[in-house]
N, CA, C and O atoms as a GROMACS GRO file, in nm:
protein
  436
    1MET      N    1   9.445   4.004  -3.732
    1MET     CA    2   9.338   3.993  -3.826
    1MET      C    3   9.258   4.124  -3.825
    1MET      O    4   9.215   4.169  -3.719
    2VAL      N    5   9.239   4.183  -3.936
    2VAL     CA    6   9.169   4.310  -3.952
    2VAL      C    7   9.027   4.278  -3.995
    2VAL      O    8   9.003   4.203  -4.090
    3LEU      N    9   8.932   4.338  -3.922
    3LEU     CA   10   8.791   4.316  -3.958
    3LEU      C   11   8.754   4.402  -4.076
    3LEU      O   12   8.786   4.522  -4.081
    4GLU      N   13   8.690   4.342  -4.166
    4GLU     CA   14   8.641   4.417  -4.280
    4GLU      C   15   8.518   4.495  -4.238
    4GLU      O   16   8.453   4.458  -4.140
    5PRO      N   17   8.484   4.602  -4.309
    5PRO     CA   18   8.368   4.682  -4.271
    5PRO      C   19   8.240   4.599  -4.266
    5PRO      O   20   8.155   4.624  -4.181
    6MET      N   21   8.224   4.501  -4.354
    6MET     CA   22   8.103   4.420  -4.354
    6MET      C   23   8.098   4.333  -4.230
    6MET      O   24   7.991   4.318  -4.170
    7ASP      N   25   8.211   4.276  -4.190
    7ASP     CA   26   8.215   4.195  -4.069
    7ASP      C   27   8.186   4.281  -3.947
    7ASP      O   28   8.115   4.238  -3.855
    8ASN      N   29   8.237   4.401  -3.945
    8ASN     CA   30   8.212   4.494  -3.836
    8ASN      C   31   8.063   4.528  -3.828
    8ASN      O   32   8.005   4.533  -3.720
    9PHE      N   33   8.003   4.552  -3.943
    9PHE     CA   34   7.859   4.583  -3.950
    9PHE      C   35   7.776   4.466  -3.900
    9PHE      O   36   7.680   4.485  -3.825
   10GLU      N   37   7.812   4.345  -3.941
   10GLU     CA   38   7.739   4.226  -3.899
   10GLU      C   39   7.750   4.206  -3.748
   10GLU      O   40   7.653   4.168  -3.683
   11ARG      N   41   7.868   4.232  -3.693
   11ARG     CA   42   7.886   4.219  -3.548
   11ARG      C   43   7.800   4.320  -3.474
   11ARG      O   44   7.735   4.286  -3.375
   12GLU      N   45   7.798   4.444  -3.520
   12GLU     CA   46   7.716   4.548  -3.456
   12GLU      C   47   7.567   4.516  -3.468
   12GLU      O   48   7.489   4.537  -3.376
   13LEU      N   49   7.533   4.464  -3.584
   13LEU     CA   50   7.393   4.427  -3.607
   13LEU      C   51   7.352   4.313  -3.515
   13LEU      O   52   7.244   4.318  -3.456
   14SER      N   53   7.434   4.212  -3.502
   14SER     CA   54   7.399   4.099  -3.415
   14SER      C   55   7.395   4.143  -3.268
   14SER      O   56   7.312   4.093  -3.192
   15GLU      N   57   7.481   4.234  -3.229
   15GLU     CA   58   7.477   4.286  -3.091
   15GLU      C   59   7.348   4.367  -3.068
   15GLU      O   60   7.286   4.359  -2.962
   16ALA      N   61   7.310   4.445  -3.170
   16ALA     CA   62   7.189   4.527  -3.156
   16ALA      C   63   7.064   4.440  -3.150
   16ALA      O   64   6.967   4.473  -3.081
   17LEU      N   65   7.066   4.328  -3.223
   17LEU     CA   66   6.949   4.241  -3.226
   17LEU      C   67   6.950   4.135  -3.117
   17LEU      O   68   6.856   4.056  -3.107
   18GLU      N   69   7.053   4.132  -3.037
   18GLU     CA   70   7.064   4.034  -2.930
   18GLU      C   71   6.954   4.059  -2.826
   18GLU      O   72   6.930   4.174  -2.787
   19ARG      N   73   6.891   3.954  -2.782
   19ARG     CA   74   6.781   3.966  -2.686
   19ARG      C   75   6.837   3.994  -2.546
   19ARG      O   76   6.923   3.922  -2.495
   20ARG      N   77   6.785   4.102  -2.487
   20ARG     CA   78   6.823   4.139  -2.352
   20ARG      C   79   6.697   4.164  -2.272
   20ARG      O   80   6.600   4.217  -2.326
   21PRO      N   81   6.696   4.127  -2.146
   21PRO     CA   82   6.576   4.153  -2.065
   21PRO      C   83   6.558   4.304  -2.044
   21PRO      O   84   6.655   4.379  -2.031
   22ALA      N   85   6.432   4.345  -2.041
   22ALA     CA   86   6.401   4.487  -2.020
   22ALA      C   87   6.430   4.526  -1.876
   22ALA      O   88   6.409   4.445  -1.786
   23PRO      N   89   6.478   4.646  -1.853
   23PRO     CA   90   6.502   4.689  -1.714
   23PRO      C   91   6.369   4.702  -1.640
   23PRO      O   92   6.266   4.734  -1.699
   24LEU      N   93   6.373   4.677  -1.512
   24LEU     CA   94   6.251   4.683  -1.429
   24LEU      C   95   6.189   4.822  -1.430
   24LEU      O   96   6.067   4.835  -1.425
   25SER      N   97   6.271   4.924  -1.437
   25SER     CA   98   6.218   5.060  -1.436
   25SER      C   99   6.133   5.087  -1.561
   25SER      O  100   6.041   5.169  -1.556
   26LEU      N  101   6.163   5.020  -1.672
   26LEU     CA  102   6.085   5.038  -1.794
   26LEU      C  103   5.942   4.987  -1.773
   26LEU      O  104   5.845   5.056  -1.806
   27LYS      N  105   5.932   4.866  -1.718
   27LYS     CA  106   5.799   4.808  -1.694
   27LYS      C  107   5.721   4.895  -1.595
   27LYS      O  108   5.603   4.924  -1.615
   28ARG      N  109   5.789   4.937  -1.487
   28ARG     CA  110   5.725   5.020  -1.386
   28ARG      C  111   5.676   5.152  -1.448
   28ARG      O  112   5.565   5.196  -1.420
   29GLY      N  113   5.760   5.214  -1.531
   29GLY     CA  114   5.724   5.341  -1.595
   29GLY      C  115   5.605   5.324  -1.689
   29GLY      O  116   5.516   5.409  -1.693
   30ILE      N  117   5.605   5.214  -1.764
   30ILE     CA  118   5.492   5.190  -1.856
   30ILE      C  119   5.363   5.170  -1.777
   30ILE      O  120   5.260   5.227  -1.812
   31LEU      N  121   5.369   5.091  -1.670
   31LEU     CA  122   5.249   5.067  -1.590
   31LEU      C  123   5.200   5.196  -1.522
   31LEU      O  124   5.080   5.220  -1.514
   32GLU      N  125   5.294   5.278  -1.475
   32GLU     CA  126   5.254   5.405  -1.413
   32GLU      C  127   5.188   5.498  -1.513
   32GLU      O  128   5.087   5.560  -1.482
   33ARG      N  129   5.243   5.508  -1.633
   33ARG     CA  130   5.182   5.593  -1.736
   33ARG      C  131   5.042   5.543  -1.773
   33ARG      O  132   4.949   5.622  -1.790
   34ARG      N  133   5.030   5.411  -1.784
   34ARG     CA  134   4.900   5.352  -1.816
   34ARG      C  135   4.799   5.384  -1.706
   34ARG      O  136   4.684   5.419  -1.734
   35TRP      N  137   4.842   5.370  -1.580
   35TRP     CA  138   4.754   5.399  -1.468
   35TRP      C  139   4.714   5.547  -1.468
   35TRP      O  140   4.598   5.580  -1.442
   36GLN      N  141   4.809   5.637  -1.497
   36GLN     CA  142   4.780   5.780  -1.502
   36GLN      C  143   4.682   5.812  -1.614
   36GLN      O  144   4.591   5.893  -1.597
   37GLN      N  145   4.701   5.748  -1.730
   37GLN     CA  146   4.608   5.771  -1.841
   37GLN      C  147   4.468   5.725  -1.805
   37GLN      O  148   4.370   5.795  -1.831
   38ARG      N  149   4.460   5.608  -1.744
   38ARG     CA  150   4.327   5.558  -1.703
   38ARG      C  151   4.267   5.648  -1.596
   38ARG      O  152   4.147   5.674  -1.596
   39SER      N  153   4.351   5.697  -1.505
   39SER     CA  154   4.303   5.787  -1.401
   39SER      C  155   4.248   5.915  -1.463
   39SER      O  156   4.143   5.964  -1.422
   40ARG      N  157   4.321   5.970  -1.562
   40ARG     CA  158   4.273   6.091  -1.631
   40ARG      C  159   4.142   6.063  -1.704
   40ARG      O  160   4.051   6.146  -1.704
   41GLN      N  161   4.134   5.946  -1.766
   41GLN     CA  162   4.012   5.911  -1.838
   41GLN      C  163   3.895   5.899  -1.740
   41GLN      O  164   3.784   5.944  -1.769
   42ARG      N  165   3.921   5.839  -1.625
   42ARG     CA  166   3.814   5.828  -1.524
   42ARG      C  167   3.771   5.966  -1.475
   42ARG      O  168   3.652   5.993  -1.460
   43MET      N  169   3.869   6.055  -1.451
   43MET     CA  170   3.836   6.190  -1.406
   43MET      C  171   3.755   6.263  -1.512
   43MET      O  172   3.659   6.334  -1.480
   44ARG      N  173   3.795   6.246  -1.638
   44ARG     CA  174   3.721   6.309  -1.747
   44ARG      C  175   3.578   6.254  -1.752
   44ARG      O  176   3.483   6.329  -1.771
   45MET      N  177   3.566   6.122  -1.733
   45MET     CA  178   3.434   6.060  -1.735
   45MET      C  179   3.350   6.110  -1.619
   45MET      O  180   3.231   6.139  -1.636
   46VAL      N  181   3.410   6.121  -1.501
   46VAL     CA  182   3.338   6.174  -1.384
   46VAL      C  183   3.292   6.316  -1.412
   46VAL      O  184   3.180   6.354  -1.377
   47TRP      N  185   3.380   6.395  -1.474
   47TRP     CA  186   3.344   6.534  -1.506
   47TRP      C  187   3.225   6.537  -1.601
   47TRP      O  188   3.132   6.615  -1.581
   48PHE      N  189   3.228   6.454  -1.704
   48PHE     CA  190   3.117   6.450  -1.799
   48PHE      C  191   2.989   6.400  -1.732
   48PHE      O  192   2.880   6.449  -1.762
   49GLU      N  193   3.001   6.303  -1.643
   49GLU     CA  194   2.883   6.252  -1.572
   49GLU      C  195   2.824   6.363  -1.485
   49GLU      O  196   2.702   6.379  -1.479
   50ARG      N  197   2.909   6.437  -1.417
   50ARG     CA  198   2.859   6.548  -1.334
   50ARG      C  199   2.793   6.655  -1.419
   50ARG      O  200   2.689   6.710  -1.382
   51LEU      N  201   2.853   6.684  -1.532
   51LEU     CA  202   2.795   6.783  -1.624
   51LEU      C  203   2.659   6.736  -1.673
   51LEU      O  204   2.563   6.813  -1.676
   52ALA      N  205   2.650   6.609  -1.712
   52ALA     CA  206   2.523   6.554  -1.760
   52ALA      C  207   2.418   6.556  -1.649
   52ALA      O  208   2.302   6.592  -1.673
   53ALA      N  209   2.458   6.519  -1.528
   53ALA     CA  210   2.364   6.522  -1.415
   53ALA      C  211   2.317   6.664  -1.387
   53ALA      O  212   2.200   6.686  -1.357
   54SER      N  213   2.407   6.760  -1.397
   54SER     CA  214   2.370   6.900  -1.374
   54SER      C  215   2.271   6.947  -1.480
   54SER      O  216   2.174   7.016  -1.449
   55LEU      N  217   2.295   6.908  -1.605
   55LEU     CA  218   2.202   6.947  -1.712
   55LEU      C  219   2.065   6.884  -1.692
   55LEU      O  220   1.963   6.948  -1.714
   56VAL      N  221   2.063   6.758  -1.649
   56VAL     CA  222   1.935   6.692  -1.623
   56VAL      C  223   1.862   6.761  -1.509
   56VAL      O  224   1.742   6.787  -1.517
   57LEU      N  225   1.936   6.791  -1.402
   57LEU     CA  226   1.873   6.860  -1.288
   57LEU      C  227   1.822   6.998  -1.328
   57LEU      O  228   1.713   7.038  -1.286
   58ALA      N  229   1.899   7.069  -1.408
   58ALA     CA  230   1.855   7.201  -1.454
   58ALA      C  231   1.729   7.187  -1.540
   58ALA      O  232   1.638   7.269  -1.529
   59GLY      N  233   1.724   7.085  -1.624
   59GLY     CA  234   1.606   7.062  -1.706
   59GLY      C  235   1.484   7.029  -1.622
   59GLY      O  236   1.374   7.080  -1.647
   60VAL      N  237   1.503   6.944  -1.523
   60VAL     CA  238   1.391   6.907  -1.434
   60VAL      C  239   1.344   7.029  -1.357
   60VAL      O  240   1.223   7.053  -1.346
   61ALA      N  241   1.438   7.106  -1.303
   61ALA     CA  242   1.401   7.225  -1.226
   61ALA      C  243   1.331   7.326  -1.317
   61ALA      O  244   1.231   7.386  -1.277
   62GLY      N  245   1.383   7.345  -1.437
   62GLY     CA  246   1.319   7.438  -1.532
   62GLY      C  247   1.180   7.391  -1.568
   62GLY      O  248   1.087   7.472  -1.576
   63GLY      N  249   1.164   7.262  -1.590
   63GLY     CA  250   1.031   7.207  -1.620
   63GLY      C  251   0.935   7.226  -1.505
   63GLY      O  252   0.817   7.257  -1.525
   64ALA      N  253   0.986   7.207  -1.382
   64ALA     CA  254   0.901   7.226  -1.264
   64ALA      C  255   0.856   7.372  -1.252
   64ALA      O  256   0.741   7.399  -1.220
   65VAL      N  257   0.948   7.464  -1.277
   65VAL     CA  258   0.914   7.606  -1.269
   65VAL      C  259   0.811   7.642  -1.376
   65VAL      O  260   0.713   7.712  -1.348
   66ILE      N  261   0.834   7.595  -1.497
   66ILE     CA  262   0.739   7.624  -1.606
   66ILE      C  263   0.604   7.562  -1.576
   66ILE      O  264   0.500   7.624  -1.599
   67GLY      N  265   0.606   7.438  -1.525
   67GLY     CA  266   0.480   7.372  -1.489
   67GLY      C  267   0.407   7.448  -1.379
   67GLY      O  268   0.286   7.466  -1.386
   68HIS      N  269   0.482   7.493  -1.278
   68HIS     CA  270   0.421   7.568  -1.169
   68HIS      C  271   0.363   7.700  -1.221
   68HIS      O  272   0.253   7.740  -1.182
   69TYR      N  273   0.437   7.765  -1.310
   69TYR     CA  274   0.389   7.890  -1.369
   69TYR      C  275   0.260   7.866  -1.448
   69TYR      O  276   0.167   7.946  -1.441
   70ALA      N  277   0.254   7.757  -1.523
   70ALA     CA  278   0.135   7.726  -1.602
   70ALA      C  279   0.016   7.699  -1.510
   70ALA      O  280  -0.096   7.743  -1.539
   71VAL      N  281   0.038   7.627  -1.401
   71VAL     CA  282  -0.071   7.599  -1.306
   71VAL      C  283  -0.120   7.729  -1.242
   71VAL      O  284  -0.241   7.752  -1.231
   72GLU      N  285  -0.025   7.813  -1.201
   72GLU     CA  286  -0.064   7.941  -1.139
   72GLU      C  287  -0.139   8.029  -1.239
   72GLU      O  288  -0.234   8.098  -1.202
   73ARG      N  289  -0.096   8.028  -1.362
   73ARG     CA  290  -0.164   8.109  -1.463
   73ARG      C  291  -0.306   8.059  -1.485
   73ARG      O  292  -0.400   8.137  -1.494
   74ARG      N  293  -0.320   7.925  -1.493
   74ARG     CA  294  -0.454   7.868  -1.510
   74ARG      C  295  -0.544   7.903  -1.391
   74ARG      O  296  -0.661   7.938  -1.409
   75LYS      N  297  -0.489   7.895  -1.270
   75LYS     CA  298  -0.566   7.932  -1.152
   75LYS      C  299  -0.606   8.079  -1.157
   75LYS      O  300  -0.717   8.116  -1.120
   76GLY      N  301  -0.512   8.164  -1.203
   76GLY     CA  302  -0.541   8.307  -1.216
   76GLY      C  303  -0.652   8.332  -1.317
   76GLY      O  304  -0.739   8.416  -1.294
   77GLU      N  305  -0.650   8.260  -1.429
   77GLU     CA  306  -0.756   8.274  -1.530
   77GLU      C  307  -0.890   8.229  -1.473
   77GLU      O  308  -0.992   8.295  -1.496
   78GLU      N  309  -0.891   8.119  -1.399
   78GLU     CA  310  -1.015   8.071  -1.336
   78GLU      C  311  -1.067   8.174  -1.236
   78GLU      O  312  -1.187   8.202  -1.232
   79ALA      N  313  -0.977   8.232  -1.156
   79ALA     CA  314  -1.018   8.332  -1.058
   79ALA      C  315  -1.074   8.455  -1.130
   79ALA      O  316  -1.174   8.513  -1.085
   80LYS      N  317  -1.012   8.496  -1.240
   80LYS     CA  318  -1.061   8.610  -1.317
   80LYS      C  319  -1.202   8.583  -1.370
   80LYS      O  320  -1.289   8.670  -1.363
   81GLN      N  321  -1.224   8.462  -1.422
   81GLN     CA  322  -1.357   8.427  -1.472
   81GLN      C  323  -1.460   8.428  -1.359
   81GLN      O  324  -1.573   8.472  -1.379
   82GLN      N  325  -1.420   8.381  -1.242
   82GLN     CA  326  -1.512   8.383  -1.127
   82GLN      C  327  -1.546   8.526  -1.086
   82GLN      O  328  -1.661   8.556  -1.053
   83VAL      N  329  -1.446   8.614  -1.089
   83VAL     CA  330  -1.471   8.755  -1.056
   83VAL      C  331  -1.567   8.816  -1.158
   83VAL      O  332  -1.660   8.887  -1.119
   84PHE      N  333  -1.544   8.790  -1.288
   84PHE     CA  334  -1.635   8.844  -1.391
   84PHE      C  335  -1.776   8.790  -1.373
   84PHE      O  336  -1.873   8.863  -1.390
   85THR      N  337  -1.788   8.661  -1.339
   85THR     CA  338  -1.921   8.603  -1.316
   85THR      C  339  -1.987   8.670  -1.196
   85THR      O  340  -2.105   8.704  -1.201
   86ALA      N  341  -1.911   8.690  -1.090
   86ALA     CA  342  -1.967   8.756  -0.970
   86ALA      C  343  -2.007   8.899  -1.004
   86ALA      O  344  -2.111   8.945  -0.957
   87LEU      N  345  -1.927   8.970  -1.085
   87LEU     CA  346  -1.964   9.108  -1.123
   87LEU      C  347  -2.091   9.110  -1.209
   87LEU      O  348  -2.175   9.198  -1.194
   88ARG      N  349  -2.104   9.012  -1.300
   88ARG     CA  350  -2.227   9.006  -1.382
   88ARG      C  351  -2.348   8.981  -1.294
   88ARG      O  352  -2.453   9.043  -1.313
   89ILE      N  353  -2.334   8.889  -1.197
   89ILE     CA  354  -2.446   8.860  -1.106
   89ILE      C  355  -2.479   8.984  -1.024
   89ILE      O  356  -2.596   9.020  -1.010
   90ALA      N  357  -2.375   9.051  -0.970
   90ALA     CA  358  -2.398   9.172  -0.890
   90ALA      C  359  -2.461   9.282  -0.976
   90ALA      O  360  -2.550   9.352  -0.931
   91ASN      N  361  -2.414   9.297  -1.102
   91ASN     CA  362  -2.469   9.396  -1.193
   91ASN      C  363  -2.616   9.366  -1.221
   91ASN      O  364  -2.699   9.457  -1.222
   92HIS      N  365  -2.647   9.239  -1.244
   92HIS     CA  366  -2.787   9.200  -1.268
   92HIS      C  367  -2.874   9.230  -1.146
   92HIS      O  368  -2.985   9.280  -1.158
   93ALA      N  369  -2.820   9.197  -1.025
   93ALA     CA  370  -2.896   9.224  -0.902
   93ALA      C  371  -2.916   9.374  -0.885
   93ALA      O  372  -3.024   9.416  -0.844
   94LEU      N  373  -2.815   9.456  -0.915
   94LEU     CA  374  -2.829   9.601  -0.902
   94LEU      C  375  -2.929   9.656  -1.003
   94LEU      O  376  -3.008   9.746  -0.971
   95GLU      N  377  -2.926   9.601  -1.126
   95GLU     CA  378  -3.025   9.646  -1.225
   95GLU      C  379  -3.166   9.614  -1.181
   95GLU      O  380  -3.257   9.696  -1.198
   96GLU      N  381  -3.187   9.496  -1.123
   96GLU     CA  382  -3.320   9.460  -1.071
   96GLU      C  383  -3.360   9.552  -0.956
   96GLU      O  384  -3.475   9.594  -0.946
   97MET      N  385  -3.263   9.582  -0.868
   97MET     CA  386  -3.292   9.670  -0.755
   97MET      C  387  -3.326   9.810  -0.805
   97MET      O  388  -3.420   9.872  -0.755
   98ASN      N  389  -3.253   9.860  -0.903
   98ASN     CA  390  -3.285   9.991  -0.961
   98ASN      C  391  -3.424   9.991  -1.024
   98ASN      O  392  -3.499  10.088  -1.012
   99ALA      N  393  -3.456   9.882  -1.092
   99ALA     CA  394  -3.589   9.872  -1.155
   99ALA      C  395  -3.697   9.875  -1.048
   99ALA      O  396  -3.799   9.942  -1.065
  100GLN      N  397  -3.677   9.802  -0.940
  100GLN     CA  398  -3.776   9.800  -0.831
  100GLN      C  399  -3.788   9.938  -0.765
  100GLN      O  400  -3.898   9.983  -0.733
  101LEU      N  401  -3.672  10.004  -0.746
  101LEU     CA  402  -3.676  10.137  -0.685
  101LEU      C  403  -3.747  10.237  -0.775
  101LEU      O  404  -3.822  10.322  -0.727
  102LYS      N  405  -3.726  10.227  -0.905
  102LYS     CA  406  -3.796  10.315  -0.999
  102LYS      C  407  -3.946  10.289  -0.995
  102LYS      O  408  -4.028  10.381  -1.000
  103GLN      N  409  -3.980  10.161  -0.985
  103GLN     CA  410  -4.122  10.124  -0.980
  103GLN      C  411  -4.185  10.180  -0.852
  103GLN      O  412  -4.295  10.236  -0.857
  104GLN      N  413  -4.116  10.167  -0.739
  104GLN     CA  414  -4.171  10.219  -0.614
  104GLN      C  415  -4.177  10.371  -0.617
  104GLN      O  416  -4.270  10.431  -0.563
  105ASP      N  417  -4.078  10.432  -0.681
  105ASP     CA  418  -4.077  10.578  -0.690
  105ASP      C  419  -4.195  10.626  -0.772
  105ASP      O  420  -4.256  10.727  -0.738
  106ARG      N  421  -4.230  10.556  -0.880
  106ARG     CA  422  -4.344  10.590  -0.963
  106ARG      C  423  -4.476  10.572  -0.885
  106ARG      O  424  -4.570  10.650  -0.896
  107ASN      N  425  -4.475  10.464  -0.807
  107ASN     CA  426  -4.598  10.436  -0.729
  107ASN      C  427  -4.617  10.542  -0.620
  107ASN      O  428  -4.731  10.570  -0.583
  108PHE      N  429  -4.514  10.600  -0.570
  108PHE     CA  430  -4.524  10.701  -0.465
  108PHE      C  431  -4.571  10.832  -0.521
  108PHE      O  432  -4.633  10.908  -0.448
  109ARG      N  433  -4.547  10.862  -0.640
  109ARG     CA  434  -4.581  10.991  -0.698
  109ARG      C  435  -4.718  10.994  -0.744
  109ARG      O  436  -4.764  11.096  -0.796
   0.00000   0.00000   0.00000
């Protein structure tokens, strides 16, 4: 009996569509790839978390430095005002002393 091409095709098709259990290595390979992908995703996530934490720390440190600079500048301005006040007081005291010395000098002559 000679198989016709259509019968041959149907036989090949039924063999190709026949249900066969998957080899164990296929399941193992799929699970390993999945685990590796998740591992890479976790590592990427850890990297992004570290980057975010570094940026937050840099922001906090920068804010602290700027805040410290602002406080020091304000203290410097206050000290400058105190020095100017002390110089005005000393200048006023010297002017009074000069006036008194001139008065005594006039009285002596």
